[in-house]
RODO-2510 file (C-alpha; in nm, 4 decimals, decimal comma):
residues 225
     n   res          X          Y          Z
     1     m    16,4376    30,9804     7,7487
     2     s    16,0852    30,8850     7,6502
     3     q    15,8456    31,1344     7,4991
     4     q    15,6237    31,1131     7,8086
     5     s    15,9066    31,2050     8,0481
     6     r    16,0416    31,4914     7,8326
     7     p    15,9733    31,8285     8,0053
     8     k    15,7233    32,0496     7,8278
     9     k    15,8466    32,3761     7,6824
    10     t    15,6691    32,6703     7,8401
    11     y    15,6162    33,0178     7,6974
    12     d    15,5799    33,3463     7,8795
    13     a    15,3349    33,5258     7,6488
    14     a    15,3752    33,8662     7,8163
    15     r    15,7553    33,8504     7,7940
    16     t    15,7397    33,7285     7,4346
    17     k    15,5150    34,0198     7,3374
    18     e    15,7540    34,2677     7,4997
    19     i    16,0491    34,1244     7,3049
    20     i    15,8529    34,1512     6,9792
    21     l    15,7438    34,5078     7,0618
    22     d    16,1039    34,6057     7,1380
    23     a    16,2145    34,4712     6,8005
    24     a    15,9211    34,6352     6,6215
    25     e    15,9903    34,9689     6,7881
    26     e    16,3504    34,9552     6,6683
    27     i    16,2556    34,8683     6,3092
    28     f    15,9749    35,1259     6,2894
    29     a    16,2115    35,3910     6,4287
    30     e    16,4824    35,3163     6,1738
    31     l    16,2679    35,2587     5,8644
    32     g    15,9280    35,4137     5,9298
    33     f    15,6008    35,2236     5,9045
    34     s    15,5894    35,1996     5,5249
    35     a    15,9345    35,0466     5,4803
    36     a    15,9274    34,8223     5,7883
    37     r    15,8727    34,4529     5,7172
    38     i    15,7347    34,1838     5,9451
    39     d    16,0179    33,9559     5,8245
    40     a    16,2752    34,1993     5,9657
    41     i    16,0870    34,2352     6,2923
    42     a    16,0608    33,8577     6,3240
    43     q    16,4339    33,8189     6,2655
    44     a    16,5199    34,0951     6,5143
    45     s    16,2912    33,9480     6,7805
    46     g    16,3927    33,5870     6,7323
    47     y    16,0318    33,4748     6,6834
    48     n    15,8598    33,3619     6,3667
    49     k    15,6078    33,5641     6,1666
    50     s    15,3174    33,3387     6,2509
    51     l    15,3532    33,4150     6,6209
    52     i    15,3637    33,7893     6,5485
    53     y    15,0449    33,7626     6,3440
    54     q    14,8883    33,5528     6,6185
    55     y    14,9549    33,8214     6,8796
    56     f    14,9068    34,1390     6,6733
    57     q    14,7009    34,0385     6,3630
    58     d    14,8957    34,2537     6,1123
    59     k    15,1628    34,5230     6,0800
    60     l    14,9218    34,8034     6,1684
    61     g    14,8105    34,6131     6,4779
    62     l    15,1742    34,5729     6,5825
    63     y    15,2434    34,9416     6,5193
    64     t    14,9362    35,0320     6,7249
    65     e    15,0709    34,8375     7,0212
    66     v    15,4096    35,0105     6,9896
    67     v    15,2373    35,3512     6,9992
    68     k    15,0096    35,2428     7,2845
    69     r    15,3006    35,1214     7,4955
    70     a    15,4961    35,4432     7,4396
    71     d    15,1946    35,6587     7,5254
    72     q    15,1186    35,4681     7,8447
    73     l    15,4832    35,4831     7,9519
    74     g    15,4847    35,8598     7,8971
    75     d    15,1575    35,9011     8,0875
    76     r    15,2979    35,7135     8,3867
    77     m    15,6099    35,9260     8,3863
    78     l    15,4125    36,2534     8,3752
    79     a    15,1741    36,1337     8,6467
    80     e    15,4717    36,0568     8,8718
    81     m    15,6289    36,3963     8,8033
    82     t    15,3186    36,6130     8,8434
    83     g    15,1869    36,4248     9,1456
    84     e    14,8921    36,6043     9,3056
    85     l    14,9164    36,9042     9,0725
    86     m    14,7223    36,7337     8,7944
    87     i    14,4185    36,6815     9,0183
    88     d    14,4477    37,0061     9,2170
    89     e    14,1198    37,1953     9,1761
    90     a    14,3088    37,5252     9,1953
    91     l    14,5479    37,4305     8,9124
    92     t    14,3734    37,6429     8,6487
    93     e    14,3025    37,9259     8,8924
    94     d    14,6404    37,9841     9,0572
    95     a    14,9117    38,1314     8,8334
    96     n    15,1997    37,9908     9,0403
    97     k    15,0573    37,6388     9,0414
    98     f    14,9802    37,6525     8,6721
    99     r    15,3307    37,7787     8,5876
   100     l    15,4869    37,5053     8,8004
   101     f    15,2671    37,2483     8,6280
   102     l    15,3755    37,3692     8,2840
   103     e    15,7427    37,3717     8,3769
   104     t    15,7129    37,0217     8,5214
   105     i    15,5440    36,8620     8,2218
   106     i    15,7784    37,0356     7,9758
   107     r    16,0864    36,9179     8,1650
   108     g    15,9368    36,5728     8,2047
   109     s    15,8483    36,5415     7,8367
   110     y    16,1935    36,6637     7,7385
   111     e    16,3708    36,4091     7,9602
   112     f    16,1361    36,1307     7,8521
   113     l    16,2028    36,1864     7,4827
   114     l    16,5777    36,2174     7,5378
   115     g    16,5653    35,8837     7,7156
   116     h    16,3592    35,7220     7,4373
   117     p    16,5187    35,8271     7,1075
   118     r    16,3227    35,5674     6,9118
   119     f    16,0021    35,7543     6,9899
   120     l    16,1589    36,0700     6,8475
   121     k    16,2356    35,8869     6,5241
   122     i    15,8863    35,7395     6,4985
   123     y    15,7328    36,0853     6,5459
   124     a    15,9683    36,2239     6,2813
   125     w    15,8594    35,9562     6,0323
   126     e    15,4954    36,0319     6,1083
   127     a    15,5431    36,4048     6,0613
   128     a    15,7248    36,3464     5,7322
   129     e    15,4316    36,1366     5,6091
   130     s    15,1608    36,3771     5,7345
   131     w    15,0656    36,1401     6,0195
   132     k    14,8818    35,9145     5,7753
   133     t    14,9604    35,5929     5,9638
   134     w    14,8996    35,7489     6,3073
   135     n    14,5512    35,8503     6,1944
   136     q    14,4713    35,4901     6,0982
   137     i    14,5460    35,3268     6,4311
   138     a    14,2643    35,2263     6,6637
   139     y    14,4357    35,3488     6,9817
   140     r    14,3945    35,7240     7,0284
   141     p    14,6186    35,8939     7,2878
   142     d    14,4021    36,1510     7,4678
   143     d    14,6724    36,4074     7,5534
   144     i    14,5201    36,6646     7,3205
   145     t    14,1769    36,6434     7,4854
   146     v    14,3110    36,6557     7,8424
   147     f    14,5342    36,9568     7,7822
   148     y    14,2750    37,1337     7,5689
   149     e    14,0251    37,1178     7,8551
   150     l    14,2896    37,2473     8,0974
   151     a    14,3717    37,5305     7,8587
   152     k    14,0076    37,6370     7,8285
   153     k    13,9737    37,6607     8,2061
   154     a    14,3069    37,8381     8,2458
   155     k    14,2197    38,0919     7,9797
   156     s    13,8789    38,1625     8,1329
   157     n    14,0636    38,2437     8,4568
   158     g    14,3121    38,4755     8,2844
   159     l    14,6174    38,2491     8,3116
   160     l    14,6699    38,2049     7,9381
   161     r    14,7316    38,4798     7,6869
   162     a    14,4105    38,6470     7,5734
   163     d    14,5074    38,5946     7,2081
   164     l    14,5897    38,2215     7,2473
   165     d    14,3415    37,9718     7,1049
   166     p    14,3218    37,6885     7,3675
   167     y    14,3115    37,4344     7,0851
   168     f    14,6767    37,5125     7,0075
   169     f    14,7923    37,4902     7,3687
   170     p    14,8707    37,1133     7,3697
   171     i    15,0187    37,1365     7,0206
   172     l    15,2573    37,4147     7,1247
   173     l    15,3532    37,2253     7,4395
   174     m    15,4212    36,8881     7,2815
   175     y    15,5739    36,9807     6,9500
   176     n    15,8003    37,2603     7,0666
   177     v    15,9620    37,0017     7,2929
   178     l    15,9650    36,7317     7,0276
   179     f    16,1113    36,9281     6,7401
   180     s    16,3517    37,1264     6,9571
   181     i    16,5191    36,8030     7,0638
   182     q    16,5241    36,6759     6,7064
   183     s    16,6870    36,9969     6,5868
   184     f    16,9653    37,0414     6,8421
   185     s    17,2060    36,7975     6,6783
   186     r    17,1846    36,9987     6,3560
   187     f    17,3801    37,2822     6,5184
   188     k    17,6605    37,0814     6,6773
   189     g    17,9086    37,2101     6,4200
   190     a    17,8342    37,5761     6,4924
   191     p    18,1215    37,7915     6,6242
   192     d    17,9551    37,8578     6,9612
   193     v    18,1370    37,6678     7,2382
   194     a    17,8131    37,5748     7,4164
   195     v    17,6737    37,4217     7,1001
   196     q    17,9898    37,2240     7,0402
   197     a    17,9320    37,0650     7,3797
   198     a    17,5790    36,9629     7,2842
   199     d    17,6236    36,6121     7,4241
   200     s    17,7299    36,7287     7,7698
   201     a    17,4962    36,7066     8,0687
   202     q    17,5319    37,0803     8,1236
   203     w    17,4202    37,1560     7,7687
   204     v    17,1211    36,9212     7,7951
   205     v    16,9970    37,1040     8,1046
   206     h    17,0633    37,4440     7,9467
   207     a    16,8750    37,3494     7,6294
   208     r    16,5857    37,2049     7,8270
   209     e    16,5477    37,5207     8,0338
   210     q    16,5509    37,7350     7,7193
   211     v    16,2583    37,5314     7,5862
   212     v    16,0763    37,5627     7,9202
   213     k    16,1138    37,9419     7,9244
   214     f    16,0120    37,9781     7,5616
   215     i    15,6920    37,7764     7,5949
   216     v    15,5816    37,9147     7,9323
   217     s    15,6453    38,2720     7,8205
   218     g    15,4632    38,2061     7,4957
   219     v    15,1406    38,0662     7,6413
   220     m    15,0897    38,2357     7,9780
   221     e    14,9525    38,5837     8,0252
   222     p    15,2637    38,8106     8,0304
   223     s    15,1510    39,0040     8,3382
   224     l    15,1639    38,6810     8,5425
   225     l    15,5232    38,5905     8,4582
***
């Protein structure tokens, strides 16, 4: 076959980027940002380093895109779960709506992180290293701002505890879920029968609901529960 008649090789850039991001997510989850190497990510993805640099500039740029993709995936999931609640003008005025909203986002976050264990590992690496890499990335997830503004409105309407600083509201929501999930496996060897069945679907639901009750009871005004 002549060179002119040979079919041209085509590349799907979007698909290629997704494959590289999948490989990078796996390596960052297992090794953390500091120990991860572009060579390993290239080998895991099946693409060469030059293509990775072409798409993402450097390791921090690649890490940024991994974080960005995870954040956007989580945002879509929460938007689907909360539906009209998030934009309901009465959300921060009606105790029942606000409680339902909290329960929904806590359950949703819990299920999302269970379904994406690599994200759990990446967050654990960040926490262990005082979030030094996270604070360098250009992409800034705005969860803190959104939930802080909700908390200020809810508190002004008497839905949140009078002694709760709204600044800590999103932190308590997100990280009680995050670190509860990370800690459950530690207690699998305990004598309690329920804990021994920590991998069962029944236990997962039970653990999730315990987290929901703990957070909601901790942040909402007690008289409204």
